[in-house]
GULUMZA-241913 format. One record per residue: x, y, z of N, C-alpha, C in turn; residue number from 1. Coordinates in pm, whole numbers. Example, Ala and Ser with C-alpha at 12.3 -4.5 7.8 and 13.67 -1.06 7.14 Angstrom:
residues 2
<r n_u="1319" n_v="-569" n_w="780" ca_u="1230" ca_v="-450" ca_w="780" c_u="1320" c_v="-330" c_w="780" nr="1"/>
<r n_u="1285" n_v="-225" n_w="708" ca_u="1367" ca_v="-106" ca_w="714" c_u="1290" c_v="3" c_w="787" nr="2"/>
//
This chain:
residues 82
<r n_u="-1580" n_v="14667" n_w="21362" ca_u="-1585" ca_v="14802" ca_w="21413" c_u="-1727" c_v="14836" c_w="21462" nr="1"/>
<r n_u="-1826" n_v="14794" n_w="21384" ca_u="-1964" ca_v="14820" ca_w="21419" c_u="-2000" c_v="14750" c_w="21550" nr="2"/>
<r n_u="-1953" n_v="14627" n_w="21568" ca_u="-1979" ca_v="14550" ca_w="21688" c_u="-1918" c_v="14619" c_w="21811" nr="3"/>
<r n_u="-1798" n_v="14670" n_w="21795" ca_u="-1730" ca_v="14740" ca_w="21904" c_u="-1807" c_v="14867" c_w="21944" nr="4"/>
<r n_u="-1854" n_v="14940" n_w="21846" ca_u="-1930" ca_v="15062" ca_w="21871" c_u="-2062" c_v="15030" c_w="21943" nr="5"/>
<r n_u="-2131" n_v="14926" n_w="21898" ca_u="-2257" ca_v="14888" ca_w="21962" c_u="-2235" c_v="14837" c_w="22105" nr="6"/>
<r n_u="-2128" n_v="14763" n_w="22127" ca_u="-2095" ca_v="14715" ca_w="22261" c_u="-2064" c_v="14832" c_w="22354" nr="7"/>
<r n_u="-1986" n_v="14926" n_w="22306" ca_u="-1951" ca_v="15043" ca_w="22387" c_u="-2076" c_v="15125" c_w="22420" nr="8"/>
<r n_u="-2165" n_v="15140" n_w="22324" ca_u="-2288" ca_v="15214" ca_w="22348" c_u="-2376" c_v="15142" c_w="22450" nr="9"/>
<r n_u="-2385" n_v="15011" n_w="22441" ca_u="-2466" ca_v="14934" ca_w="22536" c_u="-2408" c_v="14945" c_w="22677" nr="10"/>
<r n_u="-2276" n_v="14938" n_w="22688" ca_u="-2211" ca_v="14952" ca_w="22820" c_u="-2235" c_v="15092" c_w="22876" nr="11"/>
<r n_u="-2227" n_v="15193" n_w="22792" ca_u="-2250" ca_v="15331" ca_w="22837" c_u="-2393" c_v="15350" c_w="22885" nr="12"/>
<r n_u="-2489" n_v="15295" n_w="22812" ca_u="-2630" ca_v="15307" ca_w="22853" c_u="-2653" c_v="15233" c_w="22985" nr="13"/>
<r n_u="-2599" n_v="15113" n_w="22997" ca_u="-2617" ca_v="15036" ca_w="23120" c_u="-2552" c_v="15107" c_w="23239" nr="14"/>
<r n_u="-2437" n_v="15165" n_w="23219" ca_u="-2370" ca_v="15239" ca_w="23325" c_u="-2451" c_v="15363" c_w="23364" nr="15"/>
<r n_u="-2501" n_v="15432" n_w="23265" ca_u="-2584" ca_v="15550" ca_w="23293" c_u="-2709" c_v="15515" c_w="23370" nr="16"/>
<r n_u="-2775" n_v="15405" n_w="23335" ca_u="-2893" ca_v="15362" ca_w="23408" c_u="-2860" c_v="15321" c_w="23551" nr="17"/>
<r n_u="-2746" n_v="15257" n_w="23568" ca_u="-2702" ca_v="15220" ca_w="23703" c_u="-2674" c_v="15341" c_w="23789" nr="18"/>
<r n_u="-2608" n_v="15441" n_w="23733" ca_u="-2579" ca_v="15564" ca_w="23807" c_u="-2708" c_v="15638" c_w="23839" nr="19"/>
<r n_u="-2799" n_v="15646" n_w="23744" ca_u="-2928" ca_v="15713" ca_w="23768" c_u="-3007" c_v="15640" c_w="23877" nr="20"/>
<r n_u="-3004" n_v="15509" n_w="23876" ca_u="-3073" ca_v="15432" ca_w="23980" c_u="-3012" c_v="15453" c_w="24117" nr="21"/>
<r n_u="-2880" n_v="15464" n_w="24123" ca_u="-2814" ca_v="15489" ca_w="24251" c_u="-2851" c_v="15627" c_w="24306" nr="22"/>
<r n_u="-2857" n_v="15727" n_w="24220" ca_u="-2898" ca_v="15860" ca_w="24264" c_u="-3044" c_v="15860" c_w="24310" nr="23"/>
<r n_u="-3130" n_v="15791" n_w="24237" ca_u="-3272" ca_v="15786" ca_w="24274" c_u="-3291" c_v="15716" c_w="24408" nr="24"/>
<r n_u="-3211" n_v="15615" n_w="24435" ca_u="-3221" ca_v="15544" ca_w="24563" c_u="-3187" c_v="15636" c_w="24680" nr="25"/>
<r n_u="-3099" n_v="15731" n_w="24659" ca_u="-3063" ca_v="15824" ca_w="24765" c_u="-3178" c_v="15917" c_w="24800" nr="26"/>
<r n_u="-3258" n_v="15957" n_w="24703" ca_u="-3367" ca_v="16050" ca_w="24728" c_u="-3483" c_v="15985" c_w="24800" nr="27"/>
<r n_u="-3494" n_v="15855" n_w="24796" ca_u="-3604" ca_v="15784" ca_w="24856" c_u="-3592" c_v="15774" c_w="25008" nr="28"/>
<r n_u="-3473" n_v="15795" n_w="25063" ca_u="-3450" ca_v="15776" ca_w="25206" c_u="-3491" c_v="15900" c_w="25284" nr="29"/>
<r n_u="-3559" n_v="15880" n_w="25399" ca_u="-3592" ca_v="15994" ca_w="25484" c_u="-3468" c_v="16043" c_w="25559" nr="30"/>
<r n_u="-3474" n_v="16161" n_w="25611" ca_u="-3363" ca_v="16213" ca_w="25692" c_u="-3347" c_v="16127" c_w="25817" nr="31"/>
<r n_u="-3226" n_v="16116" n_w="25870" ca_u="-3204" ca_v="16032" ca_w="25988" c_u="-3289" c_v="16079" c_w="26106" nr="32"/>
<r n_u="-3349" n_v="15985" n_w="26176" ca_u="-3427" ca_v="16016" ca_w="26294" c_u="-3570" c_v="16059" c_w="26267" nr="33"/>
<r n_u="-3613" n_v="16054" n_w="26142" ca_u="-3749" ca_v="16098" ca_w="26108" c_u="-3838" c_v="15976" c_w="26093" nr="34"/>
<r n_u="-3932" n_v="15956" n_w="26187" ca_u="-4023" ca_v="15843" ca_w="26171" c_u="-4132" c_v="15876" c_w="26071" nr="35"/>
<r n_u="-4145" n_v="15796" n_w="25968" ca_u="-4250" ca_v="15817" ca_w="25869" c_u="-4369" c_v="15727" c_w="25895" nr="36"/>
<r n_u="-4344" n_v="15612" n_w="25952" ca_u="-4449" ca_v="15516" ca_w="25980" c_u="-4432" c_v="15467" c_w="26122" nr="37"/>
<r n_u="-4532" n_v="15405" n_w="26175" ca_u="-4521" ca_v="15350" ca_w="26309" c_u="-4633" c_v="15402" c_w="26397" nr="38"/>
<r n_u="-4623" n_v="15373" n_w="26526" ca_u="-4731" ca_v="15411" ca_w="26616" c_u="-4739" c_v="15562" c_w="26632" nr="39"/>
<r n_u="-4861" n_v="15611" n_w="26652" ca_u="-4883" ca_v="15753" ca_w="26678" c_u="-4832" c_v="15784" c_w="26818" nr="40"/>
<r n_u="-4756" n_v="15889" n_w="26832" ca_u="-4703" ca_v="15928" ca_w="26962" c_u="-4803" c_v="16024" c_w="27027" nr="41"/>
<r n_u="-4902" n_v="15968" n_w="27098" ca_u="-5007" ca_v="16050" ca_w="27158" c_u="-4959" c_v="16124" c_w="27282" nr="42"/>
<r n_u="-4860" n_v="16070" n_w="27348" ca_u="-4803" ca_v="16134" ca_w="27468" c_u="-4652" c_v="16145" c_w="27447" nr="43"/>
<r n_u="-4590" n_v="16244" n_w="27508" ca_u="-4446" ca_v="16257" ca_w="27490" c_u="-4371" c_v="16139" c_w="27550" nr="44"/>
<r n_u="-4260" n_v="16101" n_w="27489" ca_u="-4179" ca_v="15992" ca_w="27546" c_u="-4129" c_v="16030" c_w="27686" nr="45"/>
<r n_u="-4095" n_v="15929" n_w="27765" ca_u="-4047" ca_v="15954" ca_w="27900" c_u="-3924" c_v="16045" c_w="27896" nr="46"/>
<r n_u="-3927" n_v="16148" n_w="27977" ca_u="-3816" ca_v="16241" ca_w="27984" c_u="-3823" c_v="16356" c_w="27886" nr="47"/>
<r n_u="-3920" n_v="16355" n_w="27796" ca_u="-3934" ca_v="16462" ca_w="27697" c_u="-3999" c_v="16582" c_w="27765" nr="48"/>
<r n_u="-3937" n_v="16696" n_w="27757" ca_u="-3990" ca_v="16817" ca_w="27820" c_u="-4012" c_v="16925" c_w="27715" nr="49"/>
<r n_u="-4103" n_v="17020" n_w="27741" ca_u="-4123" ca_v="17129" ca_w="27645" c_u="-3994" c_v="17207" c_w="27624" nr="50"/>
<r n_u="-3982" n_v="17275" n_w="27511" ca_u="-3857" ca_v="17343" ca_w="27478" c_u="-3826" c_v="17466" c_w="27562" nr="51"/>
<r n_u="-3914" n_v="17508" n_w="27648" ca_u="-3887" ca_v="17625" ca_w="27732" c_u="-4016" c_v="17697" c_w="27764" nr="52"/>
<r n_u="-4005" n_v="17825" n_w="27793" ca_u="-4122" ca_v="17904" ca_w="27827" c_u="-4192" c_v="17945" c_w="27697" nr="53"/>
<r n_u="-4322" n_v="17920" n_w="27693" ca_u="-4400" ca_v="17955" ca_w="27574" c_u="-4421" c_v="18106" c_w="27569" nr="54"/>
<r n_u="-4440" n_v="18162" n_w="27450" ca_u="-4468" ca_v="18305" ca_w="27439" c_u="-4597" c_v="18342" c_w="27514" nr="55"/>
<r n_u="-4614" n_v="18469" n_w="27544" ca_u="-4732" ca_v="18515" ca_w="27617" c_u="-4859" c_v="18476" c_w="27542" nr="56"/>
<r n_u="-4955" n_v="18417" n_w="27614" ca_u="-5081" ca_v="18376" ca_w="27554" c_u="-5077" c_v="18238" c_w="27490" nr="57"/>
<r n_u="-4966" n_v="18169" n_w="27500" ca_u="-4951" ca_v="18036" ca_w="27440" c_u="-4903" c_v="17938" c_w="27546" nr="58"/>
<r n_u="-4924" n_v="17811" n_w="27519" ca_u="-4867" ca_v="17704" ca_w="27601" c_u="-4820" c_v="17594" c_w="27508" nr="59"/>
<r n_u="-4721" n_v="17519" n_w="27552" ca_u="-4671" ca_v="17408" ca_w="27470" c_u="-4759" c_v="17286" c_w="27492" nr="60"/>
<r n_u="-4792" n_v="17220" n_w="27382" ca_u="-4875" ca_v="17100" ca_w="27385" c_u="-4809" c_v="16995" c_w="27295" nr="61"/>
<r n_u="-4812" n_v="16870" n_w="27339" ca_u="-4757" ca_v="16760" ca_w="27260" c_u="-4860" c_v="16723" c_w="27153" nr="62"/>
<r n_u="-4822" n_v="16729" n_w="27028" ca_u="-4913" ca_v="16697" ca_w="26918" c_u="-4845" c_v="16598" c_w="26824" nr="63"/>
<r n_u="-4925" n_v="16522" n_w="26754" ca_u="-4876" ca_v="16433" ca_w="26649" c_u="-4932" c_v="16487" c_w="26519" nr="64"/>
<r n_u="-4848" n_v="16556" n_w="26444" ca_u="-4893" ca_v="16617" ca_w="26320" c_u="-4774" c_v="16636" c_w="26227" nr="65"/>
<r n_u="-4802" n_v="16699" n_w="26115" ca_u="-4698" ca_v="16720" ca_w="26013" c_u="-4620" c_v="16846" c_w="26045" nr="66"/>
<r n_u="-4488" n_v="16835" n_w="26042" ca_u="-4404" ca_v="16954" ca_w="26043" c_u="-4303" c_v="16936" c_w="25930" nr="67"/>
<r n_u="-4202" n_v="17019" n_w="25924" ca_u="-4110" ca_v="17013" ca_w="25810" c_u="-4029" c_v="16883" c_w="25803" nr="68"/>
<r n_u="-4039" n_v="16796" n_w="25905" ca_u="-3970" ca_v="16667" ca_w="25902" c_u="-4064" c_v="16553" c_w="25860" nr="69"/>
<r n_u="-4192" n_v="16577" n_w="25854" ca_u="-4289" ca_v="16472" ca_w="25824" c_u="-4385" c_v="16457" c_w="25939" nr="70"/>
<r n_u="-4465" n_v="16352" n_w="25939" ca_u="-4558" ca_v="16327" ca_w="26049" c_u="-4481" c_v="16270" c_w="26166" nr="71"/>
<r n_u="-4497" n_v="16334" n_w="26281" ca_u="-4429" ca_v="16288" ca_w="26402" c_u="-4485" c_v="16361" c_w="26522" nr="72"/>
<r n_u="-4454" n_v="16310" n_w="26640" ca_u="-4492" ca_v="16378" ca_w="26762" c_u="-4392" c_v="16488" c_w="26792" nr="73"/>
<r n_u="-4441" n_v="16604" n_w="26836" ca_u="-4352" ca_v="16715" ca_w="26869" c_u="-4426" c_v="16817" c_w="26955" nr="74"/>
<r n_u="-4351" n_v="16904" n_w="27018" ca_u="-4410" ca_v="17012" ca_w="27097" c_u="-4452" c_v="17124" c_w="27003" nr="75"/>
<r n_u="-4569" n_v="17180" n_w="27030" ca_u="-4618" ca_v="17290" ca_w="26948" c_u="-4681" c_v="17394" c_w="27040" nr="76"/>
<r n_u="-4652" n_v="17521" n_w="27015" ca_u="-4713" ca_v="17629" ca_w="27093" c_u="-4854" c_v="17652" c_w="27042" nr="77"/>
<r n_u="-4951" n_v="17639" n_w="27132" ca_u="-5091" ca_v="17661" ca_w="27096" c_u="-5146" c_v="17775" c_w="27182" nr="78"/>
<r n_u="-5238" n_v="17850" n_w="27126" ca_u="-5298" ca_v="17963" ca_w="27197" c_u="-5381" c_v="17912" c_w="27315" nr="79"/>
<r n_u="-5367" n_v="17974" n_w="27429" ca_u="-5441" ca_v="17936" ca_w="27549" c_u="-5589" c_v="17966" c_w="27524" nr="80"/>
<r n_u="-5675" n_v="17870" n_w="27556" ca_u="-5819" ca_v="17887" ca_w="27539" c_u="-5871" c_v="17842" c_w="27405" nr="81"/>
<r n_u="-5787" n_v="17781" n_w="27322" ca_u="-5838" ca_v="17736" ca_w="27192" c_u="-5839" c_v="17586" c_w="27183" nr="82"/>
//
């Protein structure tokens, strides 16, 4: 009886660790389409255009910096003259 109880406990612990590892592996992945590493995008890719008309006193500029997706190239409205 003791052997059966110890075996069941060992299987439960191993299963729990496997499930915890599977969940942890999911959190390590970046969102689809988000480049975390690689070359710096100093210029916009071919065909990439600004998102539209910038607000008054601003212009769109291609920058490589951090936004809510991580470090990547993107259009950013910057104040004219700065």
